[in-house]
All heavy atoms as TSV, in Angstrom:
chain	resi	resn	atom	element	x	y	z
A	1	MET	N	N	0.838	-1.174	0.000
A	1	MET	CA	C	0.000	0.000	0.000
A	1	MET	C	C	0.886	1.241	0.000
A	1	MET	O	O	1.854	1.330	0.739
A	1	MET	CB	C	-0.905	-0.015	1.227
A	1	MET	CG	C	-1.715	1.228	1.347
A	1	MET	SD	S	-3.148	1.154	2.405
A	1	MET	CE	C	-2.451	1.166	4.007
A	2	THR	N	N	0.554	2.178	-0.817
A	2	THR	CA	C	1.279	3.435	-0.899
A	2	THR	C	C	0.506	4.498	-0.130
A	2	THR	O	O	-0.643	4.800	-0.465
A	2	THR	CB	C	1.430	3.876	-2.370
A	2	THR	OG1	O	2.084	2.829	-3.082
A	2	THR	CG2	C	2.240	5.148	-2.482
A	3	PRO	N	N	1.126	5.073	0.909
A	3	PRO	CA	C	0.412	6.089	1.690
A	3	PRO	C	C	0.240	7.392	0.904
A	3	PRO	O	O	1.077	7.745	0.074
A	3	PRO	CB	C	1.291	6.303	2.913
A	3	PRO	CG	C	2.636	5.837	2.516
A	3	PRO	CD	C	2.443	4.795	1.454
A	4	ASP	N	N	-0.849	8.081	1.193
A	4	ASP	CA	C	-1.127	9.362	0.544
A	4	ASP	C	C	-0.580	10.546	1.324
A	4	ASP	O	O	-0.646	11.678	0.852
A	4	ASP	CB	C	-2.631	9.545	0.348
A	4	ASP	CG	C	-3.174	8.638	-0.744
A	4	ASP	OD1	O	-2.432	8.337	-1.698
A	4	ASP	OD2	O	-4.337	8.216	-0.636
A	5	PHE	N	N	-0.038	10.286	2.524
A	5	PHE	CA	C	0.481	11.357	3.361
A	5	PHE	C	C	1.874	11.008	3.860
A	5	PHE	O	O	2.240	9.834	3.943
A	5	PHE	CB	C	-0.439	11.598	4.570
A	5	PHE	CG	C	-1.796	12.111	4.193
A	5	PHE	CD1	C	-2.836	11.233	3.952
A	5	PHE	CD2	C	-2.022	13.466	4.066
A	5	PHE	CE1	C	-4.086	11.701	3.593
A	5	PHE	CE2	C	-3.269	13.942	3.705
A	5	PHE	CZ	C	-4.299	13.060	3.469
A	6	ALA	N	N	2.622	12.044	4.190
A	6	ALA	CA	C	3.943	11.866	4.792
A	6	ALA	C	C	4.147	12.941	5.845
A	6	ALA	O	O	3.717	14.087	5.670
A	6	ALA	CB	C	5.044	11.964	3.732
A	7	LEU	N	N	4.775	12.548	6.943
A	7	LEU	CA	C	5.243	13.502	7.937
A	7	LEU	C	C	6.731	13.661	7.701
A	7	LEU	O	O	7.490	12.699	7.808
A	7	LEU	CB	C	4.992	12.991	9.356
A	7	LEU	CG	C	3.591	13.116	9.887
A	7	LEU	CD1	C	3.482	12.459	11.254
A	7	LEU	CD2	C	3.166	14.569	9.969
A	8	SER	N	N	7.139	14.854	7.370
A	8	SER	CA	C	8.537	15.136	7.078
A	8	SER	C	C	9.139	15.915	8.240
A	8	SER	O	O	8.694	17.016	8.561
A	8	SER	CB	C	8.647	15.948	5.783
A	8	SER	OG	O	9.990	16.237	5.487
A	9	LEU	N	N	10.140	15.304	8.870
A	9	LEU	CA	C	10.797	15.932	10.013
A	9	LEU	C	C	11.999	16.728	9.542
A	9	LEU	O	O	12.713	16.303	8.634
A	9	LEU	CB	C	11.259	14.863	11.005
A	9	LEU	CG	C	10.203	13.863	11.471
A	9	LEU	CD1	C	10.819	12.872	12.447
A	9	LEU	CD2	C	9.014	14.559	12.082
A	10	SER	N	N	12.226	17.879	10.146
A	10	SER	CA	C	13.414	18.679	9.869
A	10	SER	C	C	13.888	19.284	11.181
A	10	SER	O	O	13.256	19.112	12.217
A	10	SER	CB	C	13.109	19.781	8.845
A	10	SER	OG	O	12.254	20.754	9.398
A	11	HIS	N	N	14.984	19.995	11.125
A	11	HIS	CA	C	15.535	20.590	12.341
A	11	HIS	C	C	14.673	21.730	12.879
A	11	HIS	O	O	14.766	22.074	14.051
A	11	HIS	CB	C	16.960	21.103	12.092
A	11	HIS	CG	C	17.910	19.996	11.814
A	11	HIS	ND1	N	18.338	19.119	12.779
A	11	HIS	CD2	C	18.501	19.594	10.675
A	11	HIS	CE1	C	19.155	18.246	12.260
A	11	HIS	NE2	N	19.273	18.502	10.972
A	12	ASP	N	N	13.829	22.300	12.014
A	12	ASP	CA	C	13.012	23.422	12.479
A	12	ASP	C	C	11.535	23.104	12.606
A	12	ASP	O	O	10.776	23.901	13.140
A	12	ASP	CB	C	13.211	24.638	11.572
A	12	ASP	CG	C	12.621	24.447	10.192
A	12	ASP	OD1	O	12.551	23.305	9.726
A	12	ASP	OD2	O	12.221	25.456	9.577
A	13	GLY	N	N	11.099	21.931	12.132
A	13	GLY	CA	C	9.681	21.648	12.262
A	13	GLY	C	C	9.239	20.352	11.630
A	13	GLY	O	O	10.041	19.519	11.232
A	14	ILE	N	N	7.932	20.215	11.531
A	14	ILE	CA	C	7.284	19.043	10.964
A	14	ILE	C	C	6.336	19.509	9.874
A	14	ILE	O	O	5.551	20.437	10.078
A	14	ILE	CB	C	6.485	18.289	12.044
A	14	ILE	CG1	C	7.414	17.850	13.175
A	14	ILE	CG2	C	5.753	17.098	11.442
A	14	ILE	CD1	C	6.675	17.277	14.372
A	15	ASP	N	N	6.419	18.873	8.722
A	15	ASP	CA	C	5.528	19.168	7.608
A	15	ASP	C	C	4.599	17.991	7.383
A	15	ASP	O	O	5.018	16.826	7.477
A	15	ASP	CB	C	6.308	19.406	6.311
A	15	ASP	CG	C	7.085	20.691	6.316
A	15	ASP	OD1	O	6.555	21.696	6.805
A	15	ASP	OD2	O	8.224	20.697	5.822
A	16	LEU	N	N	3.340	18.267	7.074
A	16	LEU	CA	C	2.425	17.247	6.614
A	16	LEU	C	C	2.313	17.411	5.108
A	16	LEU	O	O	1.964	18.483	4.617
A	16	LEU	CB	C	1.049	17.378	7.279
A	16	LEU	CG	C	0.012	16.360	6.821
A	16	LEU	CD1	C	0.458	14.933	7.126
A	16	LEU	CD2	C	-1.347	16.647	7.447
A	17	LEU	N	N	2.631	16.344	4.396
A	17	LEU	CA	C	2.618	16.353	2.938
A	17	LEU	C	C	1.514	15.444	2.429
A	17	LEU	O	O	1.201	14.421	3.046
A	17	LEU	CB	C	3.967	15.871	2.389
A	17	LEU	CG	C	5.206	16.558	2.948
A	17	LEU	CD1	C	6.466	15.853	2.468
A	17	LEU	CD2	C	5.225	18.022	2.567
A	18	ASN	N	N	0.942	15.813	1.295
A	18	ASN	CA	C	-0.092	15.021	0.642
A	18	ASN	C	C	0.378	14.689	-0.761
A	18	ASN	O	O	0.899	15.552	-1.468
A	18	ASN	CB	C	-1.404	15.805	0.620
A	18	ASN	CG	C	-2.554	15.024	0.025
A	18	ASN	OD1	O	-3.212	15.501	-0.884
A	18	ASN	ND2	N	-2.829	13.845	0.524
A	19	ARG	N	N	0.219	13.410	-1.129
A	19	ARG	CA	C	0.648	12.978	-2.456
A	19	ARG	C	C	-0.168	13.714	-3.520
A	19	ARG	O	O	-1.392	13.802	-3.441
A	19	ARG	CB	C	0.457	11.468	-2.592
A	19	ARG	CG	C	1.091	10.884	-3.833
A	19	ARG	CD	C	0.937	9.387	-3.868
A	19	ARG	NE	N	1.621	8.725	-2.763
A	19	ARG	CZ	C	2.927	8.454	-2.739
A	19	ARG	NH1	N	3.694	8.819	-3.743
A	19	ARG	NH2	N	3.452	7.825	-1.707
A	20	ALA	N	N	0.535	14.253	-4.497
A	20	ALA	CA	C	-0.104	14.979	-5.597
A	20	ALA	C	C	0.280	14.291	-6.910
A	20	ALA	O	O	1.050	13.339	-6.928
A	20	ALA	CB	C	0.343	16.433	-5.599
A	21	GLN	N	N	-0.244	14.794	-8.018
A	21	GLN	CA	C	0.055	14.201	-9.316
A	21	GLN	C	C	1.555	14.173	-9.594
A	21	GLN	O	O	2.068	13.200	-10.117
A	21	GLN	CB	C	-0.651	14.983	-10.418
A	21	GLN	CG	C	-1.623	14.155	-11.168
A	21	GLN	CD	C	-2.325	14.963	-12.238
A	21	GLN	OE1	O	-2.167	16.168	-12.369
A	21	GLN	NE2	N	-3.111	14.273	-13.017
A	22	ARG	N	N	2.240	15.221	-9.212
A	22	ARG	CA	C	3.681	15.316	-9.477
A	22	ARG	C	C	4.454	15.483	-8.178
A	22	ARG	O	O	5.031	16.530	-7.917
A	22	ARG	CB	C	3.969	16.484	-10.405
A	22	ARG	CG	C	3.355	16.296	-11.756
A	22	ARG	CD	C	3.762	17.402	-12.682
A	22	ARG	NE	N	3.140	17.182	-13.967
A	22	ARG	CZ	C	3.554	17.715	-15.071
A	22	ARG	NH1	N	4.575	18.528	-15.061
A	22	ARG	NH2	N	2.945	17.461	-16.200
A	23	GLY	N	N	4.443	14.459	-7.352
A	23	GLY	CA	C	5.209	14.532	-6.120
A	23	GLY	C	C	4.333	14.789	-4.913
A	23	GLY	O	O	3.261	14.219	-4.780
A	24	TRP	N	N	4.813	15.670	-4.055
A	24	TRP	CA	C	4.134	15.947	-2.793
A	24	TRP	C	C	3.812	17.425	-2.678
A	24	TRP	O	O	4.560	18.263	-3.165
A	24	TRP	CB	C	5.044	15.556	-1.622
A	24	TRP	CG	C	5.328	14.102	-1.558
A	24	TRP	CD1	C	6.400	13.455	-2.115
A	24	TRP	CD2	C	4.562	13.096	-0.907
A	24	TRP	NE1	N	6.344	12.114	-1.850
A	24	TRP	CE2	C	5.218	11.866	-1.095
A	24	TRP	CE3	C	3.395	13.114	-0.173
A	24	TRP	CZ2	C	4.745	10.666	-0.582
A	24	TRP	CZ3	C	2.922	11.922	0.341
A	24	TRP	CH2	C	3.595	10.721	0.133
A	25	ARG	N	N	2.709	17.738	-2.005
A	25	ARG	CA	C	2.393	19.140	-1.714
A	25	ARG	C	C	2.265	19.293	-0.202
A	25	ARG	O	O	1.726	18.416	0.487
A	25	ARG	CB	C	1.140	19.615	-2.427
A	25	ARG	CG	C	-0.117	18.972	-1.953
A	25	ARG	CD	C	-1.326	19.459	-2.770
A	25	ARG	NE	N	-2.506	18.730	-2.357
A	25	ARG	CZ	C	-3.526	19.257	-1.718
A	25	ARG	NH1	N	-3.552	20.549	-1.457
A	25	ARG	NH2	N	-4.549	18.517	-1.356
A	26	ARG	N	N	2.789	20.369	0.299
A	26	ARG	CA	C	2.740	20.627	1.737
A	26	ARG	C	C	1.382	21.196	2.103
A	26	ARG	O	O	0.942	22.183	1.535
A	26	ARG	CB	C	3.853	21.601	2.136
A	26	ARG	CG	C	3.930	21.799	3.637
A	26	ARG	CD	C	5.177	22.511	4.029
A	26	ARG	NE	N	4.936	23.946	3.989
A	26	ARG	CZ	C	5.760	24.848	4.491
A	26	ARG	NH1	N	6.911	24.480	5.012
A	26	ARG	NH2	N	5.471	26.123	4.438
A	27	ILE	N	N	0.746	20.564	3.086
A	27	ILE	CA	C	-0.564	21.060	3.517
A	27	ILE	C	C	-0.537	21.592	4.939
A	27	ILE	O	O	-1.541	22.114	5.414
A	27	ILE	CB	C	-1.663	19.991	3.362
A	27	ILE	CG1	C	-1.361	18.756	4.193
A	27	ILE	CG2	C	-1.859	19.623	1.910
A	27	ILE	CD1	C	-2.511	17.781	4.242
A	28	GLY	N	N	0.606	21.473	5.597
A	28	GLY	CA	C	0.710	22.014	6.941
A	28	GLY	C	C	2.142	22.006	7.434
A	28	GLY	O	O	2.967	21.229	6.968
A	29	HIS	N	N	2.431	22.923	8.373
A	29	HIS	CA	C	3.772	23.028	8.951
A	29	HIS	C	C	3.638	23.440	10.410
A	29	HIS	O	O	2.808	24.283	10.742
A	29	HIS	CB	C	4.618	24.061	8.198
A	29	HIS	CG	C	5.977	24.251	8.784
A	29	HIS	ND1	N	6.986	23.333	8.612
A	29	HIS	CD2	C	6.500	25.239	9.547
A	29	HIS	CE1	C	8.074	23.762	9.248
A	29	HIS	NE2	N	7.793	24.919	9.821
A	30	ALA	N	N	4.455	22.816	11.246
A	30	ALA	CA	C	4.507	23.189	12.660
A	30	ALA	C	C	5.963	23.414	13.030
A	30	ALA	O	O	6.771	22.494	12.926
A	30	ALA	CB	C	3.894	22.094	13.529
A	31	LYS	N	N	6.293	24.651	13.425
A	31	LYS	CA	C	7.655	24.964	13.844
A	31	LYS	C	C	7.881	24.410	15.249
A	31	LYS	O	O	7.025	24.541	16.121
A	31	LYS	CB	C	7.895	26.465	13.832
A	31	LYS	CG	C	7.931	27.053	12.426
A	31	LYS	CD	C	8.306	28.509	12.467
A	31	LYS	CE	C	9.695	28.631	13.005
A	31	LYS	NZ	N	10.638	29.408	12.306
A	32	LEU	N	N	9.049	23.788	15.448
A	32	LEU	CA	C	9.343	23.165	16.732
A	32	LEU	C	C	9.394	24.164	17.878
A	32	LEU	O	O	9.038	23.835	19.007
A	32	LEU	CB	C	10.669	22.400	16.658
A	32	LEU	CG	C	10.686	21.196	15.714
A	32	LEU	CD1	C	12.077	20.580	15.675
A	32	LEU	CD2	C	9.648	20.177	16.104
A	33	ASP	N	N	9.817	25.394	17.595
A	33	ASP	CA	C	9.935	26.395	18.654
A	33	ASP	C	C	8.716	27.309	18.765
A	33	ASP	O	O	8.741	28.298	19.486
A	33	ASP	CB	C	11.202	27.218	18.465
A	33	ASP	CG	C	11.220	28.000	17.159
A	33	ASP	OD1	O	10.303	27.821	16.327
A	33	ASP	OD2	O	12.167	28.786	16.956
A	34	SER	N	N	7.644	26.952	18.092
A	34	SER	CA	C	6.439	27.774	18.125
A	34	SER	C	C	5.723	27.635	19.473
A	34	SER	O	O	5.557	26.523	19.983
A	34	SER	CB	C	5.492	27.350	17.004
A	34	SER	OG	O	4.249	28.003	17.141
A	35	PRO	N	N	5.262	28.734	20.027
A	35	PRO	CA	C	4.474	28.644	21.266
A	35	PRO	C	C	3.120	27.965	21.038
A	35	PRO	O	O	2.472	27.541	21.985
A	35	PRO	CB	C	4.316	30.097	21.703
A	35	PRO	CG	C	4.578	30.909	20.502
A	35	PRO	CD	C	5.479	30.110	19.604
A	36	THR	N	N	2.700	27.861	19.778
A	36	THR	CA	C	1.425	27.223	19.446
A	36	THR	C	C	1.649	25.866	18.762
A	36	THR	O	O	0.818	25.423	17.968
A	36	THR	CB	C	0.597	28.140	18.534
A	36	THR	OG1	O	1.337	28.389	17.327
A	36	THR	CG2	C	0.248	29.450	19.220
A	37	PHE	N	N	2.766	25.213	19.085
A	37	PHE	CA	C	3.132	23.953	18.428
A	37	PHE	C	C	1.994	22.924	18.491
A	37	PHE	O	O	1.634	22.330	17.476
A	37	PHE	CB	C	4.412	23.395	19.057
A	37	PHE	CG	C	4.871	22.109	18.456
A	37	PHE	CD1	C	5.461	22.085	17.196
A	37	PHE	CD2	C	4.735	20.912	19.144
A	37	PHE	CE1	C	5.891	20.888	16.632
A	37	PHE	CE2	C	5.174	19.721	18.587
A	37	PHE	CZ	C	5.753	19.707	17.336
A	38	ASP	N	N	1.441	22.696	19.670
A	38	ASP	CA	C	0.366	21.705	19.814
A	38	ASP	C	C	-0.836	22.063	18.945
A	38	ASP	O	O	-1.423	21.202	18.291
A	38	ASP	CB	C	-0.071	21.577	21.265
A	38	ASP	CG	C	0.987	20.927	22.142
A	38	ASP	OD1	O	1.923	20.294	21.595
A	38	ASP	OD2	O	0.891	21.045	23.374
A	39	ALA	N	N	-1.202	23.321	18.929
A	39	ALA	CA	C	-2.339	23.765	18.114
A	39	ALA	C	C	-2.021	23.622	16.622
A	39	ALA	O	O	-2.894	23.242	15.833
A	39	ALA	CB	C	-2.699	25.206	18.442
A	40	ASP	N	N	-0.776	23.918	16.242
A	40	ASP	CA	C	-0.368	23.776	14.840
A	40	ASP	C	C	-0.468	22.318	14.393
A	40	ASP	O	O	-0.914	22.028	13.278
A	40	ASP	CB	C	1.054	24.287	14.637
A	40	ASP	CG	C	1.202	25.763	14.949
A	40	ASP	OD1	O	0.176	26.479	14.960
A	40	ASP	OD2	O	2.339	26.201	15.192
A	41	LEU	N	N	-0.059	21.387	15.271
A	41	LEU	CA	C	-0.187	19.964	14.960
A	41	LEU	C	C	-1.653	19.563	14.827
A	41	LEU	O	O	-2.014	18.781	13.944
A	41	LEU	CB	C	0.484	19.108	16.034
A	41	LEU	CG	C	2.003	19.105	16.058
A	41	LEU	CD1	C	2.498	18.228	17.202
A	41	LEU	CD2	C	2.593	18.625	14.750
A	42	ALA	N	N	-2.495	20.098	15.691
A	42	ALA	CA	C	-3.925	19.793	15.628
A	42	ALA	C	C	-4.536	20.285	14.319
A	42	ALA	O	O	-5.371	19.586	13.718
A	42	ALA	CB	C	-4.650	20.413	16.820
A	43	VAL	N	N	-4.114	21.453	13.860
A	43	VAL	CA	C	-4.607	21.983	12.579
A	43	VAL	C	C	-4.167	21.072	11.434
A	43	VAL	O	O	-4.959	20.755	10.539
A	43	VAL	CB	C	-4.122	23.438	12.365
A	43	VAL	CG1	C	-4.379	23.893	10.938
A	43	VAL	CG2	C	-4.788	24.371	13.357
A	44	MET	N	N	-2.898	20.624	11.475
A	44	MET	CA	C	-2.415	19.725	10.420
A	44	MET	C	C	-3.207	18.422	10.411
A	44	MET	O	O	-3.590	17.920	9.357
A	44	MET	CB	C	-0.924	19.406	10.604
A	44	MET	CG	C	-0.012	20.531	10.214
A	44	MET	SD	S	1.732	20.091	10.042
A	44	MET	CE	C	2.055	18.933	11.328
A	45	LEU	N	N	-3.473	17.876	11.592
A	45	LEU	CA	C	-4.239	16.640	11.691
A	45	LEU	C	C	-5.639	16.832	11.113
A	45	LEU	O	O	-6.130	15.987	10.362
A	45	LEU	CB	C	-4.321	16.180	13.146
A	45	LEU	CG	C	-5.150	14.933	13.413
A	45	LEU	CD1	C	-4.625	13.734	12.641
A	45	LEU	CD2	C	-5.180	14.642	14.904
A	46	GLN	N	N	-6.271	17.940	11.428
A	46	GLN	CA	C	-7.613	18.192	10.906
A	46	GLN	C	C	-7.595	18.324	9.382
A	46	GLN	O	O	-8.484	17.815	8.702
A	46	GLN	CB	C	-8.237	19.430	11.546
A	46	GLN	CG	C	-9.691	19.610	11.177
A	46	GLN	CD	C	-10.542	18.396	11.539
A	46	GLN	OE1	O	-10.526	17.936	12.678
A	46	GLN	NE2	N	-11.257	17.858	10.578
A	47	LYS	N	N	-6.583	19.007	8.834
A	47	LYS	CA	C	-6.474	19.119	7.374
A	47	LYS	C	C	-6.333	17.743	6.743
A	47	LYS	O	O	-6.938	17.448	5.709
A	47	LYS	CB	C	-5.282	19.996	6.990
A	47	LYS	CG	C	-5.502	21.458	7.221
A	47	LYS	CD	C	-4.279	22.259	6.790
A	47	LYS	CE	C	-4.467	23.736	7.030
A	47	LYS	NZ	N	-3.272	24.506	6.599
A	48	GLY	N	N	-5.527	16.886	7.364
A	48	GLY	CA	C	-5.372	15.524	6.854
A	48	GLY	C	C	-6.677	14.748	6.919
A	48	GLY	O	O	-7.044	14.049	5.970
A	49	ARG	N	N	-7.383	14.869	8.038
A	49	ARG	CA	C	-8.674	14.181	8.181
A	49	ARG	C	C	-9.696	14.693	7.185
A	49	ARG	O	O	-10.536	13.928	6.707
A	49	ARG	CB	C	-9.203	14.342	9.602
A	49	ARG	CG	C	-8.461	13.490	10.597
A	49	ARG	CD	C	-9.020	13.670	11.986
A	49	ARG	NE	N	-8.412	12.726	12.912
A	49	ARG	CZ	C	-8.376	12.888	14.210
A	49	ARG	NH1	N	-8.932	13.956	14.772
A	49	ARG	NH2	N	-7.801	11.989	14.974
A	50	ASP	N	N	-9.641	15.987	6.876
A	50	ASP	CA	C	-10.560	16.544	5.879
A	50	ASP	C	C	-10.290	15.946	4.503
A	50	ASP	O	O	-11.220	15.717	3.726
A	50	ASP	CB	C	-10.435	18.067	5.813
A	50	ASP	CG	C	-10.982	18.758	7.051
A	50	ASP	OD1	O	-11.712	18.117	7.844
A	50	ASP	OD2	O	-10.648	19.956	7.240
A	51	LEU	N	N	-9.017	15.697	4.195
A	51	LEU	CA	C	-8.647	15.129	2.892
A	51	LEU	C	C	-8.841	13.614	2.841
A	51	LEU	O	O	-9.005	13.052	1.765
A	51	LEU	CB	C	-7.195	15.467	2.560
A	51	LEU	CG	C	-6.902	16.933	2.281
A	51	LEU	CD1	C	-5.408	17.180	2.211
A	51	LEU	CD2	C	-7.566	17.351	0.970
A	52	ALA	N	N	-8.803	12.960	3.987
A	52	ALA	CA	C	-8.933	11.499	4.041
A	52	ALA	C	C	-9.824	11.121	5.226
A	52	ALA	O	O	-9.332	10.646	6.246
A	52	ALA	CB	C	-7.563	10.865	4.162
A	53	PRO	N	N	-11.118	11.306	5.100
A	53	PRO	CA	C	-12.013	11.083	6.240
A	53	PRO	C	C	-12.065	9.633	6.727
A	53	PRO	O	O	-12.460	9.385	7.866
A	53	PRO	CB	C	-13.371	11.551	5.732
A	53	PRO	CG	C	-13.262	11.637	4.262
A	53	PRO	CD	C	-11.810	11.795	3.930
A	54	VAL	N	N	-11.658	8.677	5.909
A	54	VAL	CA	C	-11.703	7.274	6.341
A	54	VAL	C	C	-10.436	6.853	7.076
A	54	VAL	O	O	-10.341	5.738	7.568
A	54	VAL	CB	C	-11.968	6.320	5.161
A	54	VAL	CG1	C	-13.359	6.526	4.611
A	54	VAL	CG2	C	-10.912	6.457	4.103
A	55	GLY	N	N	-9.434	7.739	7.147
A	55	GLY	CA	C	-8.222	7.431	7.900
A	55	GLY	C	C	-6.959	7.865	7.181
A	55	GLY	O	O	-6.890	7.852	5.959
A	56	LEU	N	N	-5.992	8.264	7.988
A	56	LEU	CA	C	-4.705	8.718	7.453
A	56	LEU	C	C	-3.684	7.585	7.518
A	56	LEU	O	O	-3.471	7.006	8.582
A	56	LEU	CB	C	-4.156	9.880	8.285
A	56	LEU	CG	C	-4.889	11.194	8.218
A	56	LEU	CD1	C	-4.450	12.110	9.352
A	56	LEU	CD2	C	-4.624	11.856	6.901
A	57	THR	N	N	-3.086	7.288	6.395
A	57	THR	CA	C	-1.945	6.387	6.363
A	57	THR	C	C	-0.758	7.241	5.939
A	57	THR	O	O	-0.805	7.892	4.901
A	57	THR	CB	C	-2.163	5.244	5.360
A	57	THR	OG1	O	-3.339	4.534	5.726
A	57	THR	CG2	C	-0.979	4.298	5.357
A	58	THR	N	N	0.270	7.277	6.772
A	58	THR	CA	C	1.403	8.157	6.489
A	58	THR	C	C	2.704	7.391	6.466
A	58	THR	O	O	2.822	6.292	6.997
A	58	THR	CB	C	1.541	9.261	7.555
A	58	THR	OG1	O	1.865	8.659	8.796
A	58	THR	CG2	C	0.286	10.078	7.687
A	59	LYS	N	N	3.686	8.000	5.828
A	59	LYS	CA	C	5.050	7.534	5.951
A	59	LYS	C	C	5.821	8.613	6.683
A	59	LYS	O	O	5.376	9.768	6.741
A	59	LYS	CB	C	5.657	7.201	4.600
A	59	LYS	CG	C	5.861	8.390	3.668
A	59	LYS	CD	C	6.170	7.911	2.300
A	59	LYS	CE	C	7.285	8.317	1.529
A	59	LYS	NZ	N	7.655	7.704	0.344
A	60	LEU	N	N	6.931	8.243	7.253
A	60	LEU	CA	C	7.745	9.174	8.022
A	60	LEU	C	C	9.020	9.451	7.249
A	60	LEU	O	O	9.724	8.522	6.845
A	60	LEU	CB	C	8.070	8.577	9.387
A	60	LEU	CG	C	8.885	9.432	10.340
A	60	LEU	CD1	C	8.138	10.714	10.694
A	60	LEU	CD2	C	9.210	8.650	11.595
A	61	VAL	N	N	9.322	10.730	7.029
A	61	VAL	CA	C	10.525	11.132	6.299
A	61	VAL	C	C	11.499	11.735	7.309
A	61	VAL	O	O	11.216	12.770	7.917
A	61	VAL	CB	C	10.190	12.158	5.187
A	61	VAL	CG1	C	11.442	12.557	4.440
A	61	VAL	CG2	C	9.122	11.595	4.247
A	62	ILE	N	N	12.619	11.048	7.487
A	62	ILE	CA	C	13.647	11.483	8.439
A	62	ILE	C	C	14.809	12.073	7.665
A	62	ILE	O	O	15.253	11.488	6.677
A	62	ILE	CB	C	14.128	10.283	9.284
A	62	ILE	CG1	C	12.954	9.666	10.032
A	62	ILE	CG2	C	15.227	10.698	10.254
A	62	ILE	CD1	C	13.274	8.352	10.710
A	63	PRO	N	N	15.350	13.220	8.094
A	63	PRO	CA	C	16.494	13.813	7.385
A	63	PRO	C	C	17.675	12.832	7.359
A	63	PRO	O	O	17.960	12.179	8.369
A	63	PRO	CB	C	16.852	15.049	8.221
A	63	PRO	CG	C	15.638	15.341	9.038
A	63	PRO	CD	C	14.939	14.035	9.246
A	64	PRO	N	N	18.345	12.720	6.221
A	64	PRO	CA	C	19.467	11.782	6.106
A	64	PRO	C	C	20.543	11.981	7.174
A	64	PRO	O	O	21.139	11.007	7.631
A	64	PRO	CB	C	20.025	12.039	4.709
A	64	PRO	CG	C	18.897	12.646	3.955
A	64	PRO	CD	C	18.081	13.404	4.958
A	65	ASP	N	N	20.783	13.220	7.576
A	65	ASP	CA	C	21.833	13.446	8.569
A	65	ASP	C	C	21.419	13.007	9.973
A	65	ASP	O	O	22.232	13.017	10.896
A	65	ASP	CB	C	22.273	14.907	8.574
A	65	ASP	CG	C	21.178	15.851	9.021
A	65	ASP	OD1	O	19.996	15.512	8.889
A	65	ASP	OD2	O	21.518	16.947	9.505
A	66	GLN	N	N	20.165	12.587	10.132
A	66	GLN	CA	C	19.703	12.101	11.427
A	66	GLN	C	C	19.653	10.566	11.499
A	66	GLN	O	O	19.276	10.009	12.512
A	66	GLN	CB	C	18.318	12.668	11.739
A	66	GLN	CG	C	18.327	14.152	11.936
A	66	GLN	CD	C	19.206	14.560	13.110
A	66	GLN	OE1	O	19.046	14.066	14.213
A	66	GLN	NE2	N	20.157	15.447	12.857
A	67	ILE	N	N	20.033	9.927	10.415
A	67	ILE	CA	C	20.085	8.464	10.393
A	67	ILE	C	C	21.522	8.056	10.673
A	67	ILE	O	O	22.455	8.495	9.988
A	67	ILE	CB	C	19.616	7.916	9.041
A	67	ILE	CG1	C	18.163	8.343	8.779
A	67	ILE	CG2	C	19.751	6.399	9.002
A	67	ILE	CD1	C	17.656	8.003	7.414
A	68	LYS	N	N	21.699	7.242	11.667
A	68	LYS	CA	C	23.036	6.807	12.074
A	68	LYS	C	C	23.280	5.392	11.565
A	68	LYS	O	O	22.445	4.508	11.710
A	68	LYS	CB	C	23.203	6.846	13.600
A	68	LYS	CG	C	22.873	8.197	14.206
A	68	LYS	CD	C	23.713	9.293	13.631
A	68	LYS	CE	C	23.320	10.634	14.249
A	68	LYS	NZ	N	23.667	11.766	13.436
A	69	TYR	N	N	24.436	5.199	10.950
A	69	TYR	CA	C	24.818	3.900	10.418
A	69	TYR	C	C	26.025	3.385	11.205
A	69	TYR	O	O	26.838	4.149	11.683
A	69	TYR	CB	C	25.216	4.013	8.944
A	69	TYR	CG	C	24.059	4.471	8.067
A	69	TYR	CD1	C	23.869	5.823	7.782
A	69	TYR	CD2	C	23.168	3.552	7.545
A	69	TYR	CE1	C	22.818	6.242	6.986
A	69	TYR	CE2	C	22.105	3.964	6.755
A	69	TYR	CZ	C	21.941	5.302	6.464
A	69	TYR	OH	O	20.903	5.711	5.698
A	70	ALA	N	N	26.115	2.091	11.312
A	70	ALA	CA	C	27.254	1.474	11.993
A	70	ALA	C	C	27.765	0.326	11.140
A	70	ALA	O	O	27.001	-0.427	10.546
A	70	ALA	CB	C	26.843	0.940	13.364
A	71	ALA	N	N	29.076	0.233	11.071
A	71	ALA	CA	C	29.719	-0.884	10.364
A	71	ALA	C	C	30.114	-1.913	11.398
A	71	ALA	O	O	30.760	-1.589	12.395
A	71	ALA	CB	C	30.931	-0.406	9.594
A	72	ILE	N	N	29.709	-3.130	11.181
A	72	ILE	CA	C	30.018	-4.213	12.119
A	72	ILE	C	C	30.818	-5.263	11.368
A	72	ILE	O	O	30.372	-5.804	10.346
A	72	ILE	CB	C	28.723	-4.821	12.693
A	72	ILE	CG1	C	27.928	-3.741	13.415
A	72	ILE	CG2	C	29.047	-5.992	13.600
A	72	ILE	CD1	C	26.570	-4.188	13.868
A	73	ALA	N	N	31.992	-5.544	11.883
A	73	ALA	CA	C	32.836	-6.549	11.260
A	73	ALA	C	C	32.333	-7.938	11.647
A	73	ALA	O	O	31.957	-8.193	12.790
A	73	ALA	CB	C	34.289	-6.379	11.726
A	74	SER	N	N	32.279	-8.799	10.683
A	74	SER	CA	C	31.859	-10.173	10.965
A	74	SER	C	C	33.044	-11.109	10.745
A	74	SER	O	O	33.915	-10.865	9.922
A	74	SER	CB	C	30.686	-10.578	10.106
A	74	SER	OG	O	31.052	-10.579	8.743
A	75	THR	N	N	33.065	-12.171	11.495
A	75	THR	CA	C	34.165	-13.127	11.352
A	75	THR	C	C	33.683	-14.459	10.837
A	75	THR	O	O	32.553	-14.786	10.825
A	75	THR	CB	C	34.859	-13.354	12.715
A	75	THR	OG1	O	33.867	-13.768	13.647
A	75	THR	CG2	C	35.523	-12.091	13.163
């Protein structure tokens, strides 16, 4: 199943993206340092529910520099 939504994490906030004909379109943003962060997330959730009233299926997009890799030698 291919999700129609994505939560994209960045160093300054969270974006809610919706799959469009040519990629993704941003439908909401919540800045991490915003005093209204919780309310901003609630608005994004409502926008998603308005676009998909039967339920949101999302993928999570993590910035590449936040993924840690380890090399393990095997014998």
